[in-house]
N, C-alpha and C positions, 0 to 999 in steps of 0.2 A: 794289812798294810798300815793301818792306823796305829796298832800296837807297836809295830816295828819303828814307825816314825817317832812315836812318843818315847820309846826306849832309847832311840838314838839321841833325841833331844835331851833326855835326862842325862845321858852320858856326857853331853857337851856342857851341861850346867853343873857339873861336879857335885854330885850328891842329890840331884833332883830337887832343887829348891824352886819349884814352880808352884806358886801358892794361890792362884786364882780360885781354884776349886780343890776340894780334897782329892778328887779323882777326875782329871780332865778327860781321860779316855771314856770313862763311864758317861760323863756329861755329853761328850760329842756323840757317842753312840745313841744316847737317849734322844738328843735333838735330831739326829739323822733318821732314827727309826720313826720319830713323830712325823717328820716331813714325808718320809716314805709312805706311811699310812695315809696321810692326807692326799698324796698324789695318786696312790694306788686306788683309793676310793673304797667305799663299802656301802652296804644298804643303809646303815645308820652310823653316823659318827658325830662326835662332839664338834662344836664350832671350831674351825681351824685357827691355829695360832697365826696371827698376822705379822708378828715380828718379835725380835728379842734384842735386848740391849745389854751388852756386857760392859761393866764399868769397873774401875779400880785405879790404884796408883800406878805410876810409871814402873814398868819392868816386872809386873806380876804375872804376865802371861795372857793378856787379853787377846792379842793378835795371834798368839800361838793356839789358843783354844778355838778361835775363829777359823784358823787354817786347818785344824783337825776336823772341825765340822764341815768345812768346805770340801776337803779331800774325801771325807766319808760320803758326801752327797753326790759324788761324780757318777755313780751307777744309777741313781734314781732321778737324775735330772737330764737324762740323755734326750728326751723328747724336745725340749726347748732350750736346754743348756742352763748355764749358771754364770754368774759374773761376780768377781771380787774386785773391788775398786776402792781407791782412796776417795773419800767423800768429795773433796774439792775437785778431783778429776771427773767424777760423775756429774757434778753440778755444771762444770764447764761444758760437758757433752750435752746435758739437758738444755742449757742456754743456747748452744749452737743449733740444736735441733729446732728449738722454738723459733730462733731467728730465721732459719731456712724455711720453715713452714710459713711464717708470717710474710716473708718476701714473696712466696708463691700464692698465698691465700690471705691477703691483708685483712679481710673482714671476718675470718673464721677463728674460732678458739683453737689454739694449737695444743692445749694440754691433752685432750682425749686422743689426738693423733699420736703425740709423742709417747703417751702411756702405752698405746697399742703397739707402737714400733718397738719400744723397750721390752714389752711383754713377749713379743715374738722372738726376741733375741735371748731372753733368759727368764726362767720361771723361779729362779732363786737369786737374790741379790745379797751380797755380803759387803758391808762397808767398813773400812778402816778409818779411824779418826773422824767419826761422825760428829760434827759440831756445826750448828746453824747459828750464825751471828747476824745475818741480813734478813730483815723482815720480808723483803720481796722473795727471797729464797724460801722462807718459811711458808708463805702463801702458795708459792708454786708447788712445794713439796706436799702440802696438805691435799691439794687437788690431784697432783700426779699420783701420789700413793693411794689415794681413795680409788682412782680409776684402775690402777694396777692391781690393787687387792680385789676389786670387783672382777677383774679379768682372770685372776687366779695366780698372780705372782706372790 
């Protein structure tokens, strides 16, 4: 399905001028296979990859490569699912969860609870437009991602 999606996308781009990677299909397969091996488990494996950041100029195919990767991972994330979100949408969700938790438990730290809640919903997170400009968000993300990575997201 990934090859068909890529071929279709190339036909829409008239000549296949998608230049983020030399071969985005190979890159997506490599990333998905790596995630699959981590989830599947083994007697010995190298430390897991905790994240990946794709960057580049406007229009070079960053979101397209992420979509290929995300689509490729649908069969290996069936246990807890996966989530693709615009970063600001994700942060609004996190702030809402923190606020709800604090209203119910004003003296407890909401971050471990929110991390656990998000981890139960998805073992793979893919963000579009990831950009942190607020120091408070940066502090929340550091703790949230640390807890989520520890849980296995």
